[in-house]
N, C-alpha and C positions, 0 to 999 in steps of 0.2 A: 504493500500500500504506500502511496506517495507520502513523503515526509510532511508536506503541508497538511494533507488530510489527517494524518496521525496527530499532529499538533492541535488542529482545530477540534478534532473529536475529543481529545483529552480536555481541552478547555470547555467544550460543550458538556462533558460529563460533570465537571466541577460546577458548571452553571445549573444543571439539573439538580444536583445534590444540595448545593448551598442556597442558591437563589429561589429555585422552584420547590425545594424541600421534598423531592420525590424519593420514594423508597429505593433501597439498593437494588431490589429486584427489577423495578421499572427502569432505573438507570442502566442496568446491565442489559435489559431487553432492548431498549432503544439504541444504545451504543453498539450492541451486537449486530442489529439490523443495518445500521449505518456503515459499520466496518465491512460487513459482507458486500454491501453495495459497491463501495469504493475498491475493494479487492477484485470484484468482478469487472467493473468498467475500466479501471486503470486510469481514471481521469483525475485532474485537480478539481477541488470544489468549485473554483471559479469557472471551470470549463463545462460543467454539467448543464445539459439543456433539458427542456421538457420532453423531447423525443427520447433522450437517454433514460429518463425515469420511466416513461411509458413502456419502453422496450423491456427494461429490467422487470417491472411488475408483470408484464405479459409473459415473459420467459418463466417467471416463477409460478404462474397460474396452474401449471400441471403438477407442481411439486407440493404446493401448500394450499390450504383452504382459503375461501374468500375472506374469512375473518382474519387470517394471518396476513393476507395481501393488504387488507385495510390497515392493519397495525403497522405493517412495513411502510406504507405510504404516509401514515400519520407520523412515524418516526422521522422519515426524510423531510416531510414538510416542517416539522418542529426544528430540525437541524438547520435547514436553510432560513427559517425565520430568525434563528439565533445569529446566523451569518449576516443577515440584514441589520440586526441590532448592532453587531460589532463592525459594521461598515466593510465587511469582507465581500459582500455582494449587494447589488442594487435591486435584484429581483429574486423571486422564489420560483424555481423551475417546476415545483410541484403544484403551483397555484391552479393551473388549468387541467391537472390530471384527475380524471374521474375515479373515485373509489368504487370498488365493486359493490353492487347492491347486495345487502345482507338480508336474509329472511329473519323474521323475529325469532330470537333464540329463546326457547323454553327449557330451562334447566331440568335435569333429572331430579325427581323428588321422591322421597320415601314416604310411605304411609306411617301413621303413628305406630301401628302394629309392627311394621318392619324395623323402625327405629328401636322399639322395645326388644325385638328378637335379636338384633345385632348386639345391643348392650348386654342382654342376658346371656349371649353366647360366650361371654368372657367368664370362665369358671376358674375357681382356685383362689387361694388366699395368699399365694406368694406375692412378692413385691411387684413383679412385672404385670401380673394379672390385675392387682389392685390399681396399679398405675394406668393400665389400658382402659379399665372401666371408667376411671376418673376422666381420662382424655375424651372418651366418647360422650360422657355426660356433659363435659364442658363444651365440646364442639356443638352439640345439639342444644344444650340448655342456655348457652350464651351466644350462639350464632357466630362463633369465632372463625376467622381465617386460620389456615394451618400455620402461617407465619406468626400470627398473633399468639397462637397457642404455644408454639415452640419458644417464643420470646417472653412468655408470661412469667412474672415474678411473684414469689410467695407474698411479698409485701404489698402487692397490688390486689390481693384477694382478701376481701373483708367478710369473713364468714359470719360473724355476729351481726353485722350491719346488713348483710345480704346483697352485696354488689361487688363487681369486679372493675378495676380500672384497666382499660385496654389501650395499648399503644398501637394504633393502626397505621395506615399508609401516610407517608410524609410526617411521621412521628406525631400525628394528631391523636389526642387522647379523648376517650369517651367513657362514660360510666354505663355499665350493663347490669341489670338485676341478676342476682344469682339465686336460682330456684333451689328448693329443699333437697331434691335428689342429687343435683350437681354439687351442692355444698357438702352433703353427706359423703359423697364419693371422694371429693377432694380432701376432706378432713381425714378420711380413712387412708388415703395415699400419704398424707403428711406423717401419719403415725409409723409408716414402714419405709418412708423415703430415706435412702442412705445419706449420711452426712457428706458434704463436699466442701473442702477448704477453698477450692478454686471457684466454685459456683454455689455459694451458700444460699443465694436468694432465687436462683432459677427453679421454677416450679417442677418441670418434668425433665428427669435425667435418664440416660440409658444405663446399662449394666456396668459401664466403665466410669460412671460418675460424671459424665459430660452432658451438655445439653442435647436433648433429643433432636434428631434431624427431621426435616420435612419428609424425606424418603422413608424413614422408619415409620412415621405416622401413616403414610399412604399404604405401606405394606401391611401394617397391622389392621387398618380399616378393611382392606380387601380380604384379608384372611378371616376376619370375624364375620364379614358378610357371607363368605362361602360357608362357614360353619353354621350360620343361621339359615342357610338355604335361600338367601336373597340373591336372585340371578341378575338384577339390574347392574349396569356398569356404573359403579360409584367411586367416589374419592372422599377425602375429608371435607371438601367443599360441599358435597351433597348434604351433609348434616346442616350446614349453614343455610342452604336453599330450603331444606325441609323445615328448619326452625322458622324462617320468615313466612313460608307458605302456611304453616299450621297456625302461626300467630294471626295472619290475616283471615284465615278460615274461621277462626274463633272470635273475630270481631275487633281485633286490634286496629287502632288508627294508623294509617299509612305513615304519618309523620313520626310516630313513635317508633315504628319498625325501621324507618330511615335512620333515626338517631341511634338505635341499638346496633344496626349494621355498620354504621359509620359511613354511609353514602353521602357524598357531597350534593348530588343531584337527586331529587325525588323521582325523576324519570327512571333512574336505575332501579329504584325500589318498586316502581310500578309493574315491573315484569312479573312480580309475584301475584299480582291481581289477575294477570293473564294465565298464570299457571293454575290458579284456583278455578278460573273459568273453564280452562281446558279440561281439568279433572272433572268438573261438574258436567260439561258437555259429553265427555266420554261415558260417564256413568248413566246419563239420560239415554244416550244412543244404545248403550249395551242392554238397557232394560225396556226400550220402547217397543211396543208390539209391532209397529209398522216396519221395524228394521228386519224382522225375520219373515216377512210375508212376500218377499220377492217383488215389492213395489205395487202389489195389487190393492 
């Protein structure tokens, strides 16, 4: 990659982290997309044209989903916006590039019974079992992102007061109520959690006494779903989706759910009203007498 591009991308990463206060994951995602673009095209940032961007996105269309193409274009547009701010370019070559049209994404959601089955599939009183049950209860009971769970501090969990202080994207904090079952499971974990001199305040540790990784949580969730007989393709984030959907199904105000999830824009939270409607529609169609009469 051309040295000028490398220097500007390094400056851009600093800008995202310090000025935009984006999370490390977002910074890595954006900069990775931009680095891949310049390695492919071999151009200097000042030489890139709209046609170059269009060709690159089109070439990637067979390799990645429309959602990934849209994210790639968003990363490039943001980078060239930064170059305009820094007077490195007068224009943004992405300005007239059309993003691929995305269908409305409805996340996979578990039923209340499926959530219970997965949590109950964790058997045993050993430390890892107690920890895994607490993790599942916290993911579902508080609607946490997996990164938020892995970074959770013991000092941020207020068992007696019944809430959790969550540090979300961009280091923004929010308070989330802590339900009885999640609080009980977390308290049980603290009783058996091994001491750690290096990480005395990190809530969830692995068997080596270091913070639990996102991959470990993904693996555990998939294993417990399999043991519970749940065949849906799920991840830790599925518990967050299910938490939000079940809250709305039970009459929670959309603004409250937005605050609990840490969404900046309520339009992001609105997707869960569509999930609820899709579930309702499916249930009606499955039981409607006209569905099984061949259209007569």
